[in-house]
C-alpha positions as CSV (number, residue, x, y, z in Angstrom):
1,X,44.0,-13.5,-113.1
2,X,45.9,-16.7,-113.3
3,X,49.0,-15.1,-111.8
4,X,46.9,-13.5,-109.0
5,X,45.4,-16.9,-108.1
6,X,48.9,-18.5,-108.1
7,X,50.3,-15.8,-105.8
8,X,47.2,-16.0,-103.5
9,X,47.8,-19.8,-103.3
10,X,51.5,-19.3,-102.4
11,X,50.6,-16.7,-99.8
12,X,47.9,-18.9,-98.2
13,X,50.3,-21.9,-98.1
14,X,52.9,-19.8,-96.3
15,X,50.3,-18.6,-93.8
16,X,49.2,-22.1,-93.0
17,X,52.8,-23.2,-92.7
18,X,53.7,-20.3,-90.4
19,X,50.7,-20.8,-88.1
20,X,50.7,-24.6,-88.0
21,X,52.7,-24.4,-84.7
22,X,50.8,-21.8,-82.8
23,X,53.0,-21.5,-79.7
24,X,56.1,-21.1,-81.8
25,X,54.3,-18.6,-84.0
26,X,53.3,-16.4,-81.1
27,X,56.9,-16.5,-79.6
28,X,58.3,-15.5,-82.9
29,X,55.8,-12.6,-83.2
30,X,56.7,-11.3,-79.8
31,X,60.4,-11.7,-80.5
32,X,60.2,-9.8,-83.8
33,X,58.2,-7.0,-82.1
34,X,61.1,-6.6,-79.7
35,X,63.3,-4.8,-82.2
36,X,60.8,-2.0,-82.7
37,X,60.1,-1.8,-79.0
38,X,63.7,-1.3,-78.2
39,X,64.0,1.4,-80.9
40,X,61.3,3.4,-79.2
41,X,62.7,2.7,-75.7
42,X,66.1,4.0,-76.9
43,X,64.5,7.4,-77.8
44,X,62.6,7.5,-74.5
45,X,65.8,6.8,-72.5
46,X,67.6,9.5,-74.4
47,X,65.0,12.1,-73.4
48,X,65.4,11.1,-69.8
49,X,68.7,12.9,-69.9
50,X,67.7,16.0,-71.8
51,X,64.4,17.8,-72.5
52,X,65.4,18.5,-76.1
53,X,67.4,16.7,-78.8
54,X,68.3,18.6,-81.9
55,X,65.7,21.2,-81.0
56,X,62.9,18.7,-80.7
57,X,60.9,17.8,-77.6
58,X,59.9,14.2,-76.8
59,X,56.4,14.3,-78.3
60,X,57.8,15.7,-81.5
61,X,60.6,13.2,-81.7
62,X,58.1,10.4,-81.1
63,X,56.2,11.5,-84.2
64,X,59.4,11.1,-86.2
65,X,60.2,7.7,-84.7
66,X,56.5,6.6,-85.2
67,X,56.6,7.5,-88.9
68,X,59.9,5.7,-89.3
69,X,58.9,2.6,-87.3
70,X,55.5,2.2,-89.1
71,X,57.0,2.6,-92.5
72,X,60.0,0.2,-91.9
73,X,57.8,-2.4,-90.2
74,X,55.4,-2.4,-93.1
75,X,58.3,-2.7,-95.6
76,X,60.0,-5.5,-93.6
77,X,56.7,-7.4,-93.5
78,X,56.0,-7.2,-97.3
79,X,59.5,-7.0,-98.9
80,X,62.0,-7.8,-96.2
81,X,62.2,-11.5,-97.2
82,X,64.1,-10.4,-100.4
83,X,67.3,-10.2,-98.3
84,X,67.4,-14.0,-98.5
85,X,68.3,-13.7,-102.1
86,X,71.9,-14.3,-101.4
87,X,71.0,-17.7,-99.9
88,X,68.9,-18.6,-102.9
89,X,71.7,-17.6,-105.3
90,X,74.3,-19.6,-103.5
91,X,72.0,-22.7,-103.2
92,X,70.7,-22.5,-106.7
93,X,67.1,-22.1,-105.5
94,X,66.7,-19.0,-107.7
95,X,67.1,-21.2,-110.8
96,X,63.8,-23.0,-109.9
97,X,62.1,-19.6,-109.4
98,X,63.2,-18.3,-112.8
99,X,61.9,-21.2,-114.8
100,X,58.3,-20.8,-113.5
101,X,55.9,-18.7,-115.6
102,X,55.6,-16.1,-112.9
103,X,57.5,-12.9,-112.1
104,X,60.6,-13.7,-109.9
105,X,60.4,-11.0,-107.3
106,X,56.8,-11.7,-106.0
107,X,57.7,-15.4,-105.8
108,X,60.8,-14.7,-103.7
109,X,58.7,-12.5,-101.4
110,X,56.1,-15.3,-100.9
111,X,58.6,-18.1,-100.4
112,X,58.9,-17.3,-96.8
113,X,56.1,-14.8,-96.0
114,X,57.2,-13.3,-92.6
115,X,53.8,-13.2,-91.0
116,X,55.7,-13.4,-87.7
117,X,56.4,-9.7,-88.2
118,X,52.7,-8.7,-88.0
119,X,53.0,-7.6,-84.4
120,X,55.9,-5.3,-85.3
121,X,53.7,-3.5,-87.8
122,X,50.9,-3.2,-85.2
123,X,53.3,-1.8,-82.6
124,X,54.8,0.7,-85.1
125,X,51.4,2.1,-86.1
126,X,50.4,2.2,-82.4
127,X,53.4,4.3,-81.6
128,X,52.5,6.6,-84.5
129,X,48.9,6.9,-83.4
130,X,50.0,7.9,-79.9
131,X,52.5,10.4,-81.2
132,X,49.8,12.0,-83.4
133,X,47.5,12.2,-80.5
134,X,50.2,13.8,-78.3
135,X,51.0,16.6,-80.7
136,X,48.7,19.6,-81.3
137,X,48.5,19.2,-85.1
138,X,46.4,21.7,-87.1
139,X,44.6,19.3,-89.3
140,X,44.2,20.6,-92.8
141,X,43.2,18.5,-95.9
142,X,46.9,18.5,-97.0
143,X,48.1,17.3,-93.6
144,X,45.4,14.6,-93.4
145,X,46.5,13.3,-96.8
146,X,50.2,13.5,-95.8
147,X,49.5,11.6,-92.6
148,X,47.9,8.8,-94.7
149,X,50.5,8.7,-97.4
150,X,53.7,9.1,-95.4
151,X,53.8,5.6,-93.8
152,X,53.1,4.1,-97.2
153,X,55.7,6.2,-98.8
154,X,58.2,5.2,-96.1
155,X,57.4,1.6,-96.7
156,X,57.9,2.0,-100.4
157,X,61.2,3.8,-99.8
158,X,62.5,1.2,-97.3
159,X,61.2,-1.6,-99.5
160,X,63.3,-0.2,-102.4
161,X,66.4,-0.1,-100.2
162,X,65.7,-3.8,-99.4
163,X,65.5,-4.7,-103.1
164,X,68.6,-2.7,-104.1
165,X,70.7,-4.1,-101.2
166,X,69.5,-7.7,-101.9
167,X,70.2,-7.3,-105.6
168,X,73.9,-6.9,-104.9
169,X,73.9,-10.7,-104.5
170,X,73.7,-11.0,-108.2
171,X,77.3,-9.6,-108.4
172,X,78.6,-10.3,-104.9
173,X,76.9,-13.1,-102.9
174,X,78.4,-12.1,-99.5
175,X,77.0,-8.6,-99.6
176,X,74.7,-9.0,-96.7
177,X,76.5,-6.7,-94.2
178,X,76.6,-3.8,-96.7
179,X,72.9,-4.2,-97.4
180,X,72.1,-4.2,-93.7
181,X,74.0,-1.0,-93.2
182,X,71.4,0.8,-95.5
183,X,68.3,-1.1,-94.5
184,X,68.5,-1.4,-90.7
185,X,71.0,1.4,-90.5
186,X,68.6,3.6,-92.5
187,X,65.8,2.7,-90.0
188,X,68.0,3.9,-87.1
189,X,69.0,7.1,-89.0
190,X,65.4,8.1,-89.7
191,X,64.3,7.5,-86.1
192,X,66.0,10.8,-84.9
193,X,65.8,14.4,-86.0
194,X,68.4,14.8,-88.7
195,X,69.6,18.0,-87.0
196,X,71.5,15.9,-84.5
197,X,73.9,14.6,-87.3
198,X,77.0,16.3,-88.6
199,X,76.7,18.3,-91.9
200,X,78.5,15.9,-94.2
201,X,76.6,12.8,-92.8
202,X,73.4,14.7,-93.1
203,X,74.1,15.8,-96.7
204,X,75.0,12.3,-97.8
205,X,72.2,10.2,-96.1
206,X,69.4,12.7,-95.5
207,X,69.5,14.6,-98.8
208,X,71.7,12.6,-101.1
209,X,70.1,9.2,-100.4
210,X,66.7,10.6,-99.4
211,X,66.4,9.3,-95.9
212,X,65.5,12.7,-94.6
213,X,62.2,12.6,-96.4
214,X,61.1,9.3,-94.8
215,X,60.0,10.8,-91.4
216,X,61.8,14.0,-90.5
217,X,60.5,16.3,-93.3
218,X,56.9,14.9,-93.2
219,X,56.9,15.4,-89.4
220,X,57.9,19.0,-89.7
221,X,55.1,19.5,-92.2
222,X,52.6,17.9,-89.9
223,X,53.8,19.9,-86.9
224,X,53.8,23.1,-88.9
225,X,57.4,23.7,-87.9
226,X,60.1,25.5,-90.0
227,X,63.0,23.3,-90.8
228,X,65.9,24.4,-88.6
229,X,68.3,23.3,-91.5
230,X,66.6,25.7,-93.9
231,X,64.6,23.6,-96.3
232,X,61.3,25.2,-97.5
233,X,58.0,24.1,-95.9
234,X,56.9,22.2,-99.1
235,X,59.8,19.8,-98.7
236,X,57.7,17.9,-96.1
237,X,55.3,16.9,-98.9
238,X,58.0,15.3,-101.1
239,X,58.1,11.9,-99.4
240,X,55.8,10.2,-102.1
241,X,58.0,11.6,-104.9
242,X,61.2,10.5,-103.2
243,X,59.6,7.0,-102.6
244,X,58.6,6.7,-106.3
245,X,62.2,7.7,-107.4
246,X,63.6,5.1,-105.0
247,X,61.2,2.4,-106.4
248,X,62.2,3.3,-110.0
249,X,65.9,2.9,-109.1
250,X,65.2,-0.4,-107.3
251,X,63.3,-1.7,-110.3
252,X,66.1,-0.8,-112.6
253,X,68.7,-2.4,-110.4
254,X,66.6,-5.6,-110.0
255,X,66.1,-6.0,-113.8
256,X,69.8,-5.4,-114.4
257,X,70.6,-8.1,-111.8
258,X,68.2,-10.6,-113.2
259,X,69.6,-10.1,-116.7
260,X,73.1,-10.5,-115.3
261,X,72.3,-13.7,-113.5
262,X,73.5,-16.9,-115.3
263,X,72.8,-19.5,-112.6
264,X,74.7,-20.5,-109.5
265,X,78.3,-19.4,-109.5
266,X,77.7,-16.5,-112.0
């Protein structure tokens, strides 16, 4: 309970700090939402040139981008701040975090709580809601449960990618661009039907790294569509399992990095 009160105090302090200048806070919120807005607009523009992409019509593709956008925005809000780890390692700020009697990762996440990204989360879930309404989904108990779990599982998966990519700073401080390739690049990858990608690219990222289970496979299960690439129907319900596996890997990498860390310059 003492730890929970400490984290609650840290979070409240960050909220007060972020909202102390209201005009700046609102501008930052609008600016952060712009990234998700442009992701959706890109898909809409693409469908102006063709009625189908990878065998999917616009409303079906919007369900995929909605699941991806909602999950990524939620992960970016709650875990995205961990990508500042390289700055903390270089500046020695992490040393102060480690001497406190609190777990290091939650402290890092609350050191700069990105409340300015709240509008991005709202927009992502709005797009998802509109996409769900636009598609004739046959609602069964399994699909209702999948609809609830998928954005959360996507957030856990993307959050795990954030943690793994940030943890590279324990060994290589200037690893930010590589990390961004898997976090923001993964968001872009999951925003489209994976049938549009080449076979080797698909095998590596969609199946090997699990990005195909973030939005594409759950969308197929919700729509009741067979996978044009041949995976069985139950593959669409694997997103929570894939997310848990990603979280376990991220936890292992994080613990290894913390044990490796010996202070600034290590």
